[in-house]
BALOBA-1460 file (C-alpha; in Angstrom, 3 decimals):
// residues 296
<rec num="1" residu="m" x="30.344" y="-4.686" z="-8.876"/>
<rec num="2" residu="a" x="27.737" y="-6.958" z="-7.119"/>
<rec num="3" residu="s" x="24.064" y="-6.810" z="-8.271"/>
<rec num="4" residu="l" x="21.157" y="-5.825" z="-6.029"/>
<rec num="5" residu="v" x="18.470" y="-8.381" z="-5.390"/>
<rec num="6" residu="f" x="15.093" y="-6.514" z="-5.004"/>
<rec num="7" residu="n" x="12.210" y="-8.869" z="-5.696"/>
<rec num="8" residu="i" x="9.010" y="-6.936" z="-4.847"/>
<rec num="9" residu="r" x="5.460" y="-7.889" z="-5.314"/>
<rec num="10" residu="p" x="1.908" y="-7.067" z="-4.003"/>
<rec num="11" residu="a" x="0.880" y="-9.612" z="-1.469"/>
<rec num="12" residu="a" x="-2.291" y="-11.030" z="-0.248"/>
<rec num="13" residu="a" x="-2.977" y="-12.577" z="3.263"/>
<rec num="14" residu="s" x="-2.357" y="-16.022" z="1.869"/>
<rec num="15" residu="d" x="1.034" y="-14.909" z="0.673"/>
<rec num="16" residu="v" x="1.867" y="-13.602" z="4.204"/>
<rec num="17" residu="r" x="0.857" y="-16.895" z="5.679"/>
<rec num="18" residu="n" x="2.905" y="-18.884" z="3.199"/>
<rec num="19" residu="l" x="5.968" y="-16.829" z="3.784"/>
<rec num="20" residu="s" x="5.412" y="-17.264" z="7.631"/>
<rec num="21" residu="a" x="5.415" y="-21.018" z="7.114"/>
<rec num="22" residu="h" x="8.691" y="-20.721" z="5.206"/>
<rec num="23" residu="e" x="10.181" y="-18.755" z="8.033"/>
<rec num="24" residu="l" x="9.152" y="-21.313" z="10.651"/>
<rec num="25" residu="h" x="9.659" y="-24.632" z="8.999"/>
<rec num="26" residu="r" x="13.223" y="-24.756" z="7.653"/>
<rec num="27" residu="a" x="13.630" y="-27.940" z="5.789"/>
<rec num="28" residu="p" x="15.128" y="-28.710" z="2.346"/>
<rec num="29" residu="d" x="12.313" y="-28.347" z="-0.197"/>
<rec num="30" residu="g" x="14.334" y="-28.628" z="-3.564"/>
<rec num="31" residu="n" x="13.913" y="-24.918" z="-4.207"/>
<rec num="32" residu="s" x="15.526" y="-22.722" z="-1.611"/>
<rec num="33" residu="a" x="18.353" y="-25.234" z="-0.681"/>
<rec num="34" residu="i" x="17.777" y="-24.772" z="3.001"/>
<rec num="35" residu="d" x="20.482" y="-26.237" z="5.309"/>
<rec num="36" residu="p" x="18.781" y="-26.875" z="8.736"/>
<rec num="37" residu="a" x="22.177" y="-27.027" z="10.363"/>
<rec num="38" residu="r" x="22.564" y="-23.342" z="9.746"/>
<rec num="39" residu="s" x="18.859" y="-22.335" z="10.444"/>
<rec num="40" residu="h" x="19.972" y="-21.158" z="13.931"/>
<rec num="41" residu="l" x="21.817" y="-18.256" z="12.284"/>
<rec num="42" residu="n" x="18.577" y="-16.727" z="10.853"/>
<rec num="43" residu="r" x="17.505" y="-13.632" z="12.743"/>
<rec num="44" residu="v" x="14.598" y="-11.316" z="12.839"/>
<rec num="45" residu="l" x="15.575" y="-7.611" z="12.434"/>
<rec num="46" residu="i" x="12.202" y="-5.941" z="13.174"/>
<rec num="47" residu="g" x="8.836" y="-7.130" z="14.449"/>
<rec num="48" residu="p" x="7.888" y="-10.395" z="15.970"/>
<rec num="49" residu="r" x="8.832" y="-13.964" z="14.804"/>
<rec num="50" residu="t" x="6.852" y="-14.154" z="11.569"/>
<rec num="51" residu="q" x="5.334" y="-11.917" z="9.019"/>
<rec num="52" residu="s" x="1.729" y="-13.246" z="10.233"/>
<rec num="53" residu="e" x="2.495" y="-12.311" z="13.761"/>
<rec num="54" residu="a" x="3.671" y="-8.899" z="12.744"/>
<rec num="55" residu="l" x="0.481" y="-8.308" z="10.780"/>
<rec num="56" residu="d" x="-1.722" y="-9.512" z="13.599"/>
<rec num="57" residu="a" x="0.001" y="-7.139" z="15.943"/>
<rec num="58" residu="l" x="-0.475" y="-4.208" z="13.591"/>
<rec num="59" residu="l" x="-4.140" y="-4.742" z="13.257"/>
<rec num="60" residu="a" x="-4.459" y="-5.339" z="17.017"/>
<rec num="61" residu="s" x="-2.958" y="-1.878" z="17.594"/>
<rec num="62" residu="g" x="-5.927" y="-0.223" z="16.021"/>
<rec num="63" residu="v" x="-4.849" y="0.012" z="12.413"/>
<rec num="64" residu="q" x="-7.892" y="-0.667" z="10.300"/>
<rec num="65" residu="r" x="-7.951" y="-3.622" z="8.050"/>
<rec num="66" residu="p" x="-7.805" y="-3.306" z="4.197"/>
<rec num="67" residu="a" x="-11.157" y="-3.209" z="2.278"/>
<rec num="68" residu="a" x="-12.549" y="-6.651" z="1.746"/>
<rec num="69" residu="q" x="-12.255" y="-6.462" z="-2.021"/>
<rec num="70" residu="s" x="-8.539" y="-5.614" z="-1.810"/>
<rec num="71" residu="e" x="-6.899" y="-8.846" z="-3.012"/>
<rec num="72" residu="a" x="-3.171" y="-7.898" z="-2.546"/>
<rec num="73" residu="p" x="-3.049" y="-4.964" z="0.002"/>
<rec num="74" residu="y" x="0.365" y="-5.708" z="1.398"/>
<rec num="75" residu="v" x="3.837" y="-5.683" z="-0.269"/>
<rec num="76" residu="q" x="6.562" y="-8.409" z="0.168"/>
<rec num="77" residu="i" x="10.101" y="-7.755" z="-0.618"/>
<rec num="78" residu="v" x="13.325" y="-10.105" z="-0.815"/>
<rec num="79" residu="v" x="16.344" y="-7.853" z="-0.411"/>
<rec num="80" residu="g" x="19.840" y="-9.186" z="-1.065"/>
<rec num="81" residu="a" x="22.869" y="-9.014" z="-3.367"/>
<rec num="82" residu="s" x="24.649" y="-11.334" z="-5.680"/>
<rec num="83" residu="a" x="27.138" y="-13.893" z="-4.240"/>
<rec num="84" residu="e" x="30.237" y="-11.870" z="-4.815"/>
<rec num="85" residu="f" x="29.275" y="-9.268" z="-2.254"/>
<rec num="86" residu="f" x="28.844" y="-11.757" z="0.520"/>
<rec num="87" residu="r" x="31.713" y="-14.131" z="-0.427"/>
<rec num="88" residu="p" x="34.061" y="-12.074" z="-2.635"/>
<rec num="89" residu="d" x="36.938" y="-14.668" z="-2.336"/>
<rec num="90" residu="d" x="34.853" y="-17.564" z="-3.567"/>
<rec num="91" residu="p" x="31.413" y="-16.566" z="-5.072"/>
<rec num="92" residu="e" x="30.757" y="-20.159" z="-6.027"/>
<rec num="93" residu="a" x="31.044" y="-21.491" z="-2.610"/>
<rec num="94" residu="a" x="27.248" y="-21.713" z="-1.931"/>
<rec num="95" residu="g" x="26.028" y="-21.418" z="1.502"/>
<rec num="96" residu="t" x="29.137" y="-19.457" z="2.849"/>
<rec num="97" residu="f" x="29.440" y="-15.794" z="3.548"/>
<rec num="98" residu="q" x="31.554" y="-13.297" z="5.392"/>
<rec num="99" residu="a" x="29.718" y="-12.292" z="8.567"/>
<rec num="100" residu="d" x="30.978" y="-8.675" z="8.549"/>
<rec num="101" residu="r" x="29.621" y="-8.198" z="5.099"/>
<rec num="102" residu="v" x="26.238" y="-9.573" z="6.044"/>
<rec num="103" residu="e" x="26.081" y="-7.322" z="9.113"/>
<rec num="104" residu="q" x="27.134" y="-4.317" z="6.936"/>
<rec num="105" residu="f" x="24.361" y="-5.146" z="4.266"/>
<rec num="106" residu="e" x="21.743" y="-5.552" z="7.009"/>
<rec num="107" residu="r" x="22.620" y="-2.288" z="8.578"/>
<rec num="108" residu="e" x="22.497" y="-0.186" z="5.384"/>
<rec num="109" residu="a" x="19.389" y="-1.985" z="3.969"/>
<rec num="110" residu="m" x="17.528" y="-1.561" z="7.187"/>
<rec num="111" residu="a" x="18.397" y="2.123" z="7.383"/>
<rec num="112" residu="w" x="16.898" y="2.524" z="3.854"/>
<rec num="113" residu="l" x="13.741" y="0.426" z="4.688"/>
<rec num="114" residu="k" x="13.050" y="2.412" z="7.799"/>
<rec num="115" residu="a" x="13.684" y="5.780" z="6.087"/>
<rec num="116" residu="t" x="11.472" y="4.787" z="3.162"/>
<rec num="117" residu="f" x="8.498" y="2.938" z="4.744"/>
<rec num="118" residu="g" x="8.559" y="4.241" z="8.407"/>
<rec num="119" residu="d" x="5.953" y="2.603" z="10.505"/>
<rec num="120" residu="d" x="4.492" y="0.688" z="7.542"/>
<rec num="121" residu="l" x="7.649" y="-1.553" z="7.810"/>
<rec num="122" residu="i" x="6.395" y="-4.312" z="10.083"/>
<rec num="123" residu="h" x="8.664" y="-7.245" z="9.584"/>
<rec num="124" residu="a" x="12.196" y="-8.019" z="8.349"/>
<rec num="125" residu="s" x="14.212" y="-11.155" z="8.805"/>
<rec num="126" residu="t" x="17.595" y="-12.440" z="7.489"/>
<rec num="127" residu="h" x="17.972" y="-16.008" z="6.152"/>
<rec num="128" residu="l" x="21.545" y="-17.295" z="6.366"/>
<rec num="129" residu="d" x="20.739" y="-20.969" z="5.977"/>
<rec num="130" residu="e" x="20.151" y="-20.898" z="2.191"/>
<rec num="131" residu="t" x="22.436" y="-20.508" z="-0.894"/>
<rec num="132" residu="t" x="23.069" y="-16.783" z="-0.373"/>
<rec num="133" residu="p" x="22.069" y="-14.378" z="2.434"/>
<rec num="134" residu="h" x="18.915" y="-12.431" z="1.870"/>
<rec num="135" residu="m" x="16.194" y="-10.568" z="3.726"/>
<rec num="136" residu="h" x="12.428" y="-11.028" z="3.629"/>
<rec num="137" residu="v" x="10.481" y="-7.902" z="4.413"/>
<rec num="138" residu="l" x="6.788" y="-7.089" z="4.906"/>
<rec num="139" residu="v" x="5.298" y="-3.759" z="4.350"/>
<rec num="140" residu="a" x="1.713" y="-2.879" z="5.289"/>
<rec num="141" residu="p" x="1.132" y="0.269" z="3.328"/>
<rec num="142" residu="t" x="-1.250" y="2.623" z="5.166"/>
<rec num="143" residu="y" x="-3.043" y="6.004" z="4.565"/>
<rec num="144" residu="q" x="-5.297" y="8.176" z="6.676"/>
<rec num="145" residu="k" x="-8.829" y="7.374" z="5.815"/>
<rec num="146" residu="a" x="-11.394" y="10.090" z="6.258"/>
<rec num="147" residu="a" x="-14.981" y="9.591" z="6.766"/>
<rec num="148" residu="r" x="-17.132" y="9.503" z="3.694"/>
<rec num="149" residu="k" x="-18.934" y="12.836" z="3.153"/>
<rec num="150" residu="p" x="-22.769" y="12.564" z="2.735"/>
<rec num="151" residu="g" x="-23.513" y="12.938" z="-0.947"/>
<rec num="152" residu="r" x="-27.265" y="13.912" z="-0.795"/>
<rec num="153" residu="k" x="-30.003" y="14.493" z="1.666"/>
<rec num="154" residu="k" x="-31.947" y="11.796" z="3.249"/>
<rec num="155" residu="r" x="-35.659" y="11.648" z="2.798"/>
<rec num="156" residu="g" x="-37.343" y="14.242" z="4.873"/>
<rec num="157" residu="e" x="-34.014" y="15.810" z="5.929"/>
<rec num="158" residu="t" x="-33.855" y="19.497" z="6.219"/>
<rec num="159" residu="d" x="-31.146" y="21.652" z="4.607"/>
<rec num="160" residu="a" x="-29.740" y="22.344" z="8.194"/>
<rec num="161" residu="e" x="-29.753" y="18.740" z="9.173"/>
<rec num="162" residu="f" x="-27.928" y="17.850" z="5.927"/>
<rec num="163" residu="e" x="-25.322" y="20.525" z="6.409"/>
<rec num="164" residu="a" x="-24.854" y="19.364" z="10.053"/>
<rec num="165" residu="r" x="-24.258" y="15.726" z="8.904"/>
<rec num="166" residu="k" x="-21.681" y="16.965" z="6.390"/>
<rec num="167" residu="r" x="-19.812" y="19.018" z="9.095"/>
<rec num="168" residu="e" x="-19.818" y="15.989" z="11.375"/>
<rec num="169" residu="a" x="-18.251" y="13.825" z="8.676"/>
<rec num="170" residu="a" x="-15.657" y="16.435" z="7.946"/>
<rec num="171" residu="e" x="-14.690" y="16.841" z="11.641"/>
<rec num="172" residu="r" x="-14.428" y="13.015" z="12.292"/>
<rec num="173" residu="p" x="-10.824" y="12.138" z="12.847"/>
<rec num="174" residu="t" x="-9.063" y="10.134" z="10.076"/>
<rec num="175" residu="v" x="-8.226" y="6.478" z="10.715"/>
<rec num="176" residu="r" x="-4.876" y="4.788" z="9.777"/>
<rec num="177" residu="t" x="-5.902" y="2.091" z="7.279"/>
<rec num="178" residu="v" x="-4.095" y="-0.573" z="5.387"/>
<rec num="179" residu="g" x="-4.420" y="0.008" z="1.652"/>
<rec num="180" residu="r" x="-1.704" y="-0.206" z="-1.080"/>
<rec num="181" residu="r" x="-3.621" y="1.558" z="-3.701"/>
<rec num="182" residu="s" x="-4.214" y="4.624" z="-1.458"/>
<rec num="183" residu="n" x="-0.767" y="4.788" z="-0.138"/>
<rec num="184" residu="a" x="0.946" y="7.795" z="-1.600"/>
<rec num="185" residu="l" x="4.366" y="6.092" z="-2.092"/>
<rec num="186" residu="l" x="3.256" y="2.647" z="-3.476"/>
<rec num="187" residu="s" x="0.295" y="3.949" z="-5.558"/>
<rec num="188" residu="a" x="2.697" y="6.241" z="-7.680"/>
<rec num="189" residu="p" x="3.419" y="5.129" z="-11.267"/>
<rec num="190" residu="n" x="6.460" y="2.826" z="-11.578"/>
<rec num="191" residu="s" x="6.799" y="2.866" z="-7.829"/>
<rec num="192" residu="f" x="8.662" y="-0.509" z="-7.642"/>
<rec num="193" residu="q" x="11.381" y="0.596" z="-10.096"/>
<rec num="194" residu="h" x="11.785" y="3.872" z="-8.327"/>
<rec num="195" residu="l" x="12.158" y="2.045" z="-5.031"/>
<rec num="196" residu="r" x="14.770" y="-0.283" z="-6.538"/>
<rec num="197" residu="q" x="16.707" y="2.630" z="-7.948"/>
<rec num="198" residu="s" x="16.613" y="4.411" z="-4.598"/>
<rec num="199" residu="l" x="17.990" y="1.409" z="-2.726"/>
<rec num="200" residu="a" x="20.694" y="0.825" z="-5.333"/>
<rec num="201" residu="d" x="21.728" y="4.415" z="-4.961"/>
<rec num="202" residu="h" x="21.799" y="3.972" z="-1.185"/>
<rec num="203" residu="l" x="23.985" y="0.813" z="-1.548"/>
<rec num="204" residu="t" x="26.425" y="2.021" z="-4.162"/>
<rec num="205" residu="p" x="29.096" y="2.840" z="-1.577"/>
<rec num="206" residu="l" x="29.057" y="-0.902" z="-0.772"/>
<rec num="207" residu="g" x="29.878" y="-1.795" z="-4.424"/>
<rec num="208" residu="i" x="26.226" y="-2.993" z="-5.096"/>
<rec num="209" residu="g" x="24.586" y="-1.946" z="-8.425"/>
<rec num="210" residu="y" x="21.020" y="-1.795" z="-9.723"/>
<rec num="211" residu="g" x="20.875" y="-5.291" z="-10.976"/>
<rec num="212" residu="d" x="17.793" y="-6.749" z="-13.052"/>
<rec num="213" residu="d" x="14.212" y="-6.018" z="-12.676"/>
<rec num="214" residu="l" x="13.060" y="-9.456" z="-11.699"/>
<rec num="215" residu="h" x="10.165" y="-10.500" z="-9.504"/>
<rec num="216" residu="p" x="10.479" y="-14.009" z="-8.196"/>
<rec num="217" residu="t" x="9.571" y="-14.711" z="-4.563"/>
<rec num="218" residu="d" x="12.998" y="-16.298" z="-3.692"/>
<rec num="219" residu="p" x="16.387" y="-15.088" z="-4.656"/>
<rec num="220" residu="d" x="17.689" y="-18.693" z="-5.073"/>
<rec num="221" residu="p" x="17.828" y="-20.545" z="-8.377"/>
<rec num="222" residu="q" x="14.415" y="-22.030" z="-9.321"/>
<rec num="223" residu="t" x="13.189" y="-24.772" z="-11.623"/>
<rec num="224" residu="t" x="11.333" y="-23.798" z="-14.835"/>
<rec num="225" residu="r" x="8.076" y="-24.901" z="-13.160"/>
<rec num="226" residu="q" x="8.784" y="-22.911" z="-10.176"/>
<rec num="227" residu="k" x="9.842" y="-19.889" z="-12.142"/>
<rec num="228" residu="l" x="6.392" y="-20.128" z="-14.103"/>
<rec num="229" residu="k" x="4.551" y="-20.301" z="-10.813"/>
<rec num="230" residu="s" x="6.348" y="-17.268" z="-9.511"/>
<rec num="231" residu="e" x="5.557" y="-15.224" z="-12.655"/>
<rec num="232" residu="n" x="2.005" y="-16.449" z="-12.655"/>
<rec num="233" residu="d" x="1.481" y="-15.475" z="-8.970"/>
<rec num="234" residu="y" x="3.007" y="-12.047" z="-9.801"/>
<rec num="235" residu="l" x="0.842" y="-11.505" z="-12.823"/>
<rec num="236" residu="r" x="-2.197" y="-12.417" z="-10.863"/>
<rec num="237" residu="a" x="-1.389" y="-10.034" z="-8.118"/>
<rec num="238" residu="w" x="-0.860" y="-7.184" z="-10.656"/>
<rec num="239" residu="n" x="-4.110" y="-8.085" z="-12.545"/>
<rec num="240" residu="a" x="-5.890" y="-7.781" z="-9.181"/>
<rec num="241" residu="y" x="-4.163" y="-4.491" z="-8.645"/>
<rec num="242" residu="e" x="-5.103" y="-3.082" z="-11.996"/>
<rec num="243" residu="q" x="-8.747" y="-4.205" z="-11.278"/>
<rec num="244" residu="e" x="-8.731" y="-2.406" z="-8.059"/>
<rec num="245" residu="q" x="-7.395" y="0.747" z="-9.789"/>
<rec num="246" residu="a" x="-10.166" y="0.451" z="-12.486"/>
<rec num="247" residu="k" x="-12.817" y="0.113" z="-9.731"/>
<rec num="248" residu="e" x="-11.406" y="3.088" z="-7.905"/>
<rec num="249" residu="a" x="-11.594" y="5.161" z="-11.119"/>
<rec num="250" residu="q" x="-15.162" y="4.065" z="-11.668"/>
<rec num="251" residu="e" x="-16.041" y="5.004" z="-8.033"/>
<rec num="252" residu="t" x="-14.338" y="8.331" z="-8.482"/>
<rec num="253" residu="a" x="-16.371" y="8.993" z="-11.712"/>
<rec num="254" residu="v" x="-19.584" y="8.059" z="-10.027"/>
<rec num="255" residu="e" x="-18.885" y="10.401" z="-7.088"/>
<rec num="256" residu="a" x="-18.034" y="13.164" z="-9.506"/>
<rec num="257" residu="r" x="-21.160" y="12.623" z="-11.461"/>
<rec num="258" residu="r" x="-23.167" y="12.675" z="-8.183"/>
<rec num="259" residu="a" x="-21.469" y="15.866" z="-7.153"/>
<rec num="260" residu="a" x="-22.329" y="17.492" z="-10.503"/>
<rec num="261" residu="e" x="-25.947" y="16.417" z="-10.159"/>
<rec num="262" residu="m" x="-26.096" y="17.807" z="-6.715"/>
<rec num="263" residu="a" x="-24.603" y="21.087" z="-7.880"/>
<rec num="264" residu="a" x="-27.128" y="21.275" z="-10.662"/>
<rec num="265" residu="e" x="-29.963" y="20.480" z="-8.320"/>
<rec num="266" residu="r" x="-28.737" y="23.181" z="-5.831"/>
<rec num="267" residu="q" x="-28.411" y="25.697" z="-8.633"/>
<rec num="268" residu="e" x="-31.950" y="24.827" z="-9.740"/>
<rec num="269" residu="a" x="-33.185" y="25.291" z="-6.186"/>
<rec num="270" residu="l" x="-31.496" y="28.654" z="-5.836"/>
<rec num="271" residu="r" x="-32.918" y="29.836" z="-9.205"/>
<rec num="272" residu="a" x="-36.437" y="28.797" z="-7.949"/>
<rec num="273" residu="q" x="-35.775" y="30.634" z="-4.567"/>
<rec num="274" residu="e" x="-34.741" y="33.791" z="-6.595"/>
<rec num="275" residu="e" x="-37.771" y="33.618" z="-8.770"/>
<rec num="276" residu="a" x="-40.115" y="33.142" z="-5.855"/>
<rec num="277" residu="l" x="-38.401" y="36.101" z="-4.108"/>
<rec num="278" residu="a" x="-38.743" y="38.306" z="-7.161"/>
<rec num="279" residu="a" x="-42.441" y="37.371" z="-7.514"/>
<rec num="280" residu="r" x="-43.023" y="38.259" z="-3.792"/>
<rec num="281" residu="e" x="-41.309" y="41.526" z="-4.179"/>
<rec num="282" residu="a" x="-43.413" y="42.312" z="-7.316"/>
<rec num="283" residu="a" x="-46.502" y="41.418" z="-5.325"/>
<rec num="284" residu="l" x="-45.570" y="43.727" z="-2.452"/>
<rec num="285" residu="e" x="-44.819" y="46.494" z="-4.891"/>
<rec num="286" residu="r" x="-48.220" y="46.092" z="-6.509"/>
<rec num="287" residu="r" x="-49.890" y="46.094" z="-3.069"/>
<rec num="288" residu="e" x="-47.968" y="49.199" z="-2.078"/>
<rec num="289" residu="a" x="-49.136" y="50.932" z="-5.258"/>
<rec num="290" residu="d" x="-52.736" y="49.973" z="-4.568"/>
<rec num="291" residu="i" x="-52.564" y="51.318" z="-1.015"/>
<rec num="292" residu="a" x="-51.014" y="54.529" z="-2.338"/>
<rec num="293" residu="r" x="-53.861" y="54.994" z="-4.949"/>
<rec num="294" residu="q" x="-56.480" y="54.291" z="-2.230"/>
<rec num="295" residu="a" x="-55.000" y="56.929" z="0.043"/>
<rec num="296" residu="e" x="-55.275" y="59.495" z="-2.781"/>
């Protein structure tokens, strides 16, 4: 059985630009074994010419940019299979492939990508000018961002004004926003492994199995130095992701503390109002008693 290639990583804007340059400038670089004589065979399966152009088009459509502090808000994936799937008669014949197998793989992989990521799948291309056919994919994970609800009253603001401001924020339409850590699918624990398993299950009828959990940026053989750089890039991206999660947790804790403080303040205000009302009622009762005595 052939093995699935599913190399997935969080990506920054710089990673998108670098991959776009890789898509446009097809020249041998000692790493990906590009054969310019076959570059005309490469094709875009979804989106415009490059990942950068796809991302620009998404943001121009009205989708909100990720937060400035998000260092790796996108996801890049290399999807492929080991050589025996694309050239079963001679797996060692680097650079060759059976066209019908490539088309079959593209069809099934794209069906899974579209079903899994929906409109967040913004670019996919197939490279046929390297050692083994593979696809480069860009996902811009999005979520529906709601307006932030006011946490406390402004100075001089009445209760009615504060409540009106909260209602206005709650009724404001959500905005589709790029943000991997807020995306329901990609923010789930072990999401990358679950995605790999899901795609492997989908491709099982083609004779493609789960493969290995590797995360290099290119499916072709790499030198030790290149492998170390890929691993360092991957670890740096994940460190940034973990820092984002820690910051999000801290912000959530702060909001929860503020909400608790507001609830306590409101409870205290209600208590004060109840005490004032009780005192007023007692005063009225005393006054009525005095009037009754005077009437006698």
